[in-house]
C-alpha positions as CSV (number, residue, x, y, z in Angstrom):
1,M,69.2,104.2,97.8
2,S,66.0,105.8,96.7
3,G,66.3,105.4,92.9
4,S,68.9,108.1,92.4
5,E,72.1,107.3,90.7
6,T,75.4,108.6,91.7
7,S,78.5,108.5,89.5
8,Y,82.1,109.1,90.4
9,E,85.1,109.9,88.3
10,V,88.3,108.3,89.4
11,T,91.7,109.2,88.0
12,A,94.6,106.9,88.5
13,L,98.1,108.3,87.8
14,N,100.6,106.1,86.2
15,H,104.1,107.2,87.2
16,P,106.9,105.6,85.2
17,Y,110.1,104.6,86.9
18,P,112.4,107.5,87.4
19,Q,115.1,108.0,84.8
20,I,118.7,109.0,85.2
21,T,120.6,110.6,82.4
22,F,124.4,111.0,82.6
23,E,127.4,111.9,80.6
24,K,131.0,113.1,81.2
25,I,131.6,116.7,80.1
26,D,134.7,118.8,79.9
27,A,134.7,121.3,82.8
28,D,136.1,124.1,80.6
29,T,134.2,123.6,77.3
30,S,131.1,121.7,78.4
31,A,131.8,119.3,75.5
32,H,130.5,115.8,75.7
33,L,133.5,113.4,76.2
34,T,133.3,110.0,74.6
35,G,135.0,107.1,76.3
36,A,133.7,107.5,79.8
37,I,132.3,104.2,81.0
38,F,129.9,104.1,84.0
39,E,128.4,101.3,86.0
40,V,125.1,101.5,87.9
41,Y,124.8,99.4,91.0
42,K,121.8,98.9,93.4
43,K,123.1,100.1,96.7
44,G,124.8,97.2,98.6
45,D,125.1,95.0,95.5
46,S,128.5,94.0,94.0
47,Q,127.3,93.3,90.5
48,P,126.4,96.2,88.2
49,L,122.8,96.5,86.9
50,H,124.1,98.2,83.8
51,R,127.4,99.3,82.1
52,T,127.5,102.1,79.5
53,N,129.5,101.9,76.3
54,G,131.2,105.3,76.6
55,A,129.9,106.6,73.2
56,E,126.8,108.5,74.2
57,V,124.7,110.3,76.7
58,F,122.9,107.5,78.6
59,T,119.4,107.3,80.1
60,L,118.3,104.5,82.3
61,S,115.0,103.8,83.9
62,L,115.3,102.7,87.5
63,A,112.9,101.2,89.9
64,P,112.5,103.1,93.2
65,G,115.5,102.5,95.5
66,E,119.1,103.6,96.2
67,Y,121.8,103.3,93.5
68,V,125.5,104.0,93.1
69,L,127.0,105.4,89.9
70,K,130.7,104.7,89.3
71,E,132.9,105.9,86.5
72,V,135.1,102.8,85.8
73,E,137.0,104.2,82.8
74,A,137.7,107.9,81.9
75,P,138.3,109.3,78.4
76,D,141.9,109.6,77.3
77,G,143.6,112.5,79.1
78,Y,140.9,112.7,81.9
79,K,140.6,111.2,85.4
80,P,137.7,109.1,86.6
81,A,135.2,110.9,88.8
82,A,135.6,110.2,92.5
83,D,133.2,107.8,94.2
């Protein structure tokens, strides 16, 4: 180079893992239903990565990949969601 300086600005984006938020709601009233317990599985695995406690809306950060969400217990008076 002939004594001239060149500068570059580089921007790197940091994307956090995607998040999933889920809850069970009443179809008629849209009210949050406590007591629904969900398990999150990595597709093809038999052991859950996480199991919710049924008391709250739940948010989970997941690494890129394919997952399966199963409702294993429904609130009293309700049926579990179909797989």
